[in-house]
N, C-alpha and C positions, 0 to 999 in steps of 0.2 A: 334502594329499599329491600328489593328481592334479595341481593347479595348479602346483605346483614341478617336476613333472615335464616338462609342456609348456614351463613357461618355461625350464627348462634346455635343452630340444631348441631353442627358439627363439635363445637365447644361443650355443649351440653352431654353429648354423647360420650366424649372424651372424659369428662368430669365424672359422669355416671361408671365409666369402666375402673377408673381409678377408685372410686368409692366404694365399688362392690368388693375389688380386692381388699380394701381396709376392712371391711366387715368380716373377711372370713377370719381375721386376727382378735375379733372381739367376741365376748360371752352373748352373742345375739342369736335370736331364733327369727328369721323372717320368713313369713307365708309366701304363698304364690301369689304372682303379679303385682307386687307391691312397687308403687311408684315413688321414687326420690327426685323430686325436682329440686336440683342442686345440690348442694351438700350440707346436711345438718351440722351441728355441733354435738357430738357423742362422747360423753364423759362417763366411763364405766369403771367401777372397782373390779378386780379380776373375779371376785365372787358375787358379783351383782349379775342381774338378768333384764335383758331387753326382750320383749317378745312382741313382735308387729304381725298381726293376723294378716289373712288372705284379702287381696284387692285393697290395702290401703293405701293411702298417698300420704307422704310427708313432704310438704310443699315449703321450700327455703327461696323459691323464684318469685321475686316481685312483679316479674313482668307477666302482664295478662291478667293478674289477680285485682280484683275489684277495690280493695282498700290498701292502703300502704303498709307494708310490712316494716317493722323498724329493724329487725335483725332474723337471720336464719332461725330454723327450728333448733331447740337446745334440748336434748334428752340427757339427763343427768341422773347417775345412780352411783354416785361415789363412796358409798358405805358398804361393807361387806353385807351380803345377803338381802340387798336392795332390789326391788323388782318394779320394773315398769311395763305395764303390758297395755297394749293398743288392739283393739278388735277388728275383725273383719269388716271391710268396707268403710272404715274411719277414714275422714278425710282431716289432716291435722297441718294448719298452715300457719309459719311464721311464729311460732308459740314455743313457750317453755314447760317443760315437767321437771322437777326436781324431786327424786324420791329417796328419802332415807330409811324408809321401810318399803312401803308398797303405795303405787299409785295405778289404779285400774280403769282404763276407759273401755266402755262396752263396744258393742257392734254398731255400725251404722251411724257413727256420730259425727257431727260437725264442729269444729274448733277453729274457730276464725282466727284471723292473724292478731297477735300481740296480747295472747292470753298466757297467764301464768297459774300453774297449778303445781301445789307444794303440799307434802305431807309433814313438813316439820318447820319451824319458825327456826331462824338462824341462832338466835340467843334467847336466854330467859329475860323475863323484865328485871328481875334483881333489883327490886326497889330497897330492900334491906342491905344491899352492898352494890351500889350502882357503879362504883368505881371498877369491880369485878365483872360486870356484864359483858364485856367484850371478851372474856376467857369461858364463857358459859355457852351450853348448845341447849336449844330449845326443846319442848316436849314434841315426839312425833306420834303422829296418828294417822292413820291409812285414810285414802281417798278413793272413794268410787263413783265413777261416774257411769250409770247404767245405761242400757242400749237406748239408741236414736234421741239423744239428747243434742241439742244445739248449743254452744257457747258462741254469743255474738262478741264481736271485737273487742279487745281490752279487759276480758272478763278476769278476774282475780279468784281462784279456789283456794281456800285456805284449809290447813289440817284438820281431818276428823270428819270431813264432810261427804256427805252422799247425796247425789244429785238422781233423782229418781226417774225411771224410764220415760221417754218421750218429752221430758220437760225442755222448756226454752229458758235460757238465761240473757236477758237483754244487755246489750253492749255497755262495757265499762262498769258493770256490777261488782261487788265484792260478796262472795259467798261466804259466810262465816257459820251457817248452821246449814242443817239438813233441808232438803228441797224435797218434797213429795212427787210421786209421778204425776204427769200429763197436767203441769201447770205451766204458766208463764210468770217468770220471776224476774225482779229486777231491782237496782239502786243499791244505795249504801247509807246505811247498811239494808240488805237485801228483804223484799217483802213479796208475797204473792200478788201478783196483779190480776191474774185471772185464771180460775180452775176449768180446766178443759174436760174433766170427767162428766 
């Protein structure tokens, strides 16, 4: 068991060094003391930006994490001028951000495993011409998650949403509307469970 533990540390070290080399060739600004646990999937347009604040953690390693991660972190800004910004001290575990325009996560946030944060739908509803739905792109609306927010495992944050500072979103919730600061909210559709003001 001890040998496996040290072997794992060596492999993780080599993967991090290889990953750090990859970062040099992408439009990424990484703050001081950022921790990458295993390699995330990063897909960026050459004109997009990924900004990760100081002391942030991007965790794609299921080992030692208290719930099961279904996949590594995925940070995708594949449209020109799209921006993903992750604040200082934020922990991001085995989740996905897809920015068509802008997704901003504040400082000191906790993003549990298996969350999805998107600022655009893949397609329009196109009920007037459903045969053409596959050829459409959805409306884009920025997403803002303010400081000190905690998203429980499996939360889906939909386009145009702002989650206010200090709020907690319970596991497996679908956030389709703005959530005020300092509340606990949950469900599908989401509703305020408790006001902490």
